[in-house]
N, C-alpha and C positions, 0 to 999 in steps of 0.2 A: 555155492563155490564151480565156478567155472570151471570145464573139463582142465585137471592138469594133465602134463607127460613125464611129469619129472614129480618126487616124492620124495624130503632130507628127513629123514623119521631120527628128533636126538632124543637122549634122555635127560630125566632135572636136571637132580641129584650129581653135582660135580661138573655139570656140562653146560646149565643154564641158569641153572646157580650155586658161590660159590660156599656151597655146602656140603661137608659130604654124605649127612643125610637128611632129610626132611625127617623123620624119624626120630634122630634122637637128637636131633632143631625144636622137632615143639618138645620131647622133653624132658628137656634143660629149661625152656620158654617154664612149666607146667609144673619140676620141678620133680618129676614124676624118673629119673633118668635113673635113678639109684637100684628102684621099683621092675623097674623094665627087663633088669639084665642075668633071670631067672627065664624069664621067657627067654629070649638070647639061647641061654645056653644050654633050655633044653631045645631049641629051634635047630642050635648047629648039632646034637647028636644025633637030630633027626629023629626026637620023642614022642616031637607035633609037626603038622603039619605045615606051609605056608598061613594057607589062611585061620587057621587055628591062631599060630602067636599073630597075625597083625591081629584077632578075636582083641584072640591075654592083652595085646600093649595100648589102643583101645580101647578097653572095658578102662582103662586109668583113671581117662577122662572123660568117664563115665557124669550130665550133667555141664560140660562145662558150654557156658557161652561162645559157639564157633567167632559171631563177632569182633567179641574179645579176642580173640585166641587167630584171628586175623587180625588189629591193630598187633596186638604185640608179632606175630611172626609180617607182617611189612618195617617194623621198627628194629624189625633185629637182620633181617634177611641181604648182601647184596646180589643183585643181579649183577653174572656173567659180563665182564664190560663188553660192550658193545654188541649181547646178545635183540636189541632191539632194532638193535642199526642191519648186522647182520638178516634179521627173515623178516626184516622191511624189500633186501637188497635180492635175496633169495625168491621170495612173492612176486616183488613187480618184473622177476625176470620169465615168471609163468609157473613158478618151481611149488607146490602144495608143503607144506610145512610144517609138523605135526610136533606132539610127543609121545613117547610108549615108556612112562616113567612106572616102580616098583612103589613111589610114590605118596605122595597122598597131594586129596585137591588142593588144599588150606592153604599151603604152600604157592602152588604156581598159580593163582587164581590172589595169588598176592604181589603176585608180577604185574608189573603200568609197563605200561606204550609194550604192550606185545601182544603181536592179534593171529594167532594159529590157527589152521582149520579142522583143526583132528586133534584130541586128547585122549588118551586109553594111559585113567591111575587109576587107585583107591579114592574111593569118593568112603567121606562121611556121611552118619545119617541123624536125619536129622527128627526133630521135636520140636516145634515152638525154639527154634534157637539154638536149641542141646542139644545137643552127643548121649547119644545112643548106642551106636556101634556103625558097625563098618560094613561098606561093601565092596569085596575082596577084588577088583578088574583086573589087575595086576600081578602076579605073585615074582619068583622070580627071574622065572624060561619065559622068556619072549619072542621066542619065536610063533608059536603057532596066532600069537592075535597080529606080528606083522603075518604074516602067510594072509590072515584073511584079511587087514585090511588092503593089500595089496589084492587081492580077490574083488569087494568087496568097491572100492575107488578104481577098478581098472590100466591100472598103469602096475608090470612086473617088475619079478626084484632084482632083475637090472639092469631098473630106473629108479634104482630105490636108495640113497644113499642112506648111510648109517653111520651116526652121532654118537659116543658113550666111551665113558670111563671107567667101568668096572665093570667084576665076574659074573652078576648081569649082564648085562652087555654079553655076553659074549658066544651065545644062542640065534643072538640077530648076525653079528657078522660071520661066523658058519653059513648061515644063508651065502646063494650064489644071487647075494647083492648086489650092487652097480658100484656101489661104491662102496669102502670103511673107513673111517676118517677116526683114530683113536684119542680126542681128547685130553692131555694128560693124564697118562692111561693112569691105574694103580691093576692093570693085572699085566703078567706074564701074555698069558694066551694071545689078551685079545692085541697085544703091540709085534704079535705072530701070526696075529690075520691082518694087522691093515694093513693098508693102500696109502695111507699117509699117516705121519704123525704128528700130533698138532704139544708141542711140549707149553707152551708159557698159557698165563688163562687172555684170551682175545678169543672174539668166536669172531670179526674182522675175518682172519685169513683163515677162515673153517668155509666158511659164505664166497671164496678166494679159488678156494677148490674145489669147491660143491660148483661152480661156477663157469669153472677152466672147461669140468669132465661135463659140464649139463650143451653146454655151448659142441663137443663134437657131436649131440645125435638131434639136438632143441630143434634144429634147424633145416634139417631131411625134411 
């Protein structure tokens, strides 16, 4: 990847895809949604960590073919309107575009025509195409991941735009980033922190906001 002077970090669920939760989507596809409810109750009560919650959820999918699951996900999900157009516009303008999501890799990999510069997401552990576990790369708090990414890419936080919709994006919005866009937000705190709010399901206006922001410093 060529050197970039700005970065746009997107959430996945509710942002790149018109689905509120990757995890819930897979549970619905595999018929394990009911069994997963107890795991969520334990996590919500603080009785298990995020990592333990994820491991318990994925334990319900052990032995499932990743290939078959990916095909079912692809047939089910709906990319957000103009997701591919928005990403292409930003990348052609010299902005690195990627995802930091507490969702699941099988859902993101099912999107077509979207080329990303970086991906931070939870990944299924496979053996001969069969799911055997999960590698948790992103928990509920995304703050440390974004800070490390900023350092690794040598792009300061004030040259980073963050786009998200939920409570698990708040930690990124609380950092001294250059631009915060709440996209169809489901979190009051996110709205309070946002520089812009896009309240309809179309990522093209998001790209236009980011491009206008980038023009203020990109050519200096």
